[in-house]
N, C-alpha and C positions, 0 to 999 in steps of 0.2 A: 502677078500684079506688081511685082517689083518691091513689095514690102513684106515684113515679117507677118506670120499668122496672127500674132498678138496685136500688131498694129491694125491689120485688116479687121479683126474682131472689134476693136475699139471704134474704128471708123463706122462699122455697121451699127454698133450700139448708139453712137452719136447721131447717125442718120435716123434711126428709129426714134430717138429722143426728140429730134426736130419735129417729126411727124406728131408725136404726142404733145409736144409743147404748143404746136399750132392748132391741134384739133381736140384737145381735152382740157378739162379744168383740174386735172390731177395735180396734187402737190408735188413739188420737185423731189422730195424724199421718196415718194411713192414711185415716181418715174424712175429714179435712180435704182431703187431696189428691184423693180420689175424688169429692168434691163441688165441686171447682174453686176451693178457697181457695188463696191463694198459699203459705201455710204454717200450721203449727199455731197460731202466735201470732195471725195475722189471723183464723183460725177462732175462737179463743177470744174475741177482742175482739168480733167480730160476734155470736157466740152469746150472750155476756153482755149486749150491748146489746138483743138481741131477747127473751131469755128471763129476764134478771135474775139469772143464775147461770152458773157455768162449766160446760162440758161434763162435766168430771169429777164435779162435784157433782150435776149432773142425772142422770148415770148411776148414781151411788151411791144417790140417792133413788129412782130407778126400780127398782133391784134390791132395795132394802129394803122398798119398798111393795108 
């Protein structure tokens, strides 16, 4: 894929997070922990780096649209 295994894993976790953010009412901290992030802070940091916005904003846009 042209990326490191760690980057690939993070991308897969972020994609799974997108699915959960769109289709569940789970708290952000619960989503972070269920996907193997250290805490909600590291989840938000990685999510923002890959998606260009916070998980909270992503969820709000998904629910509005």
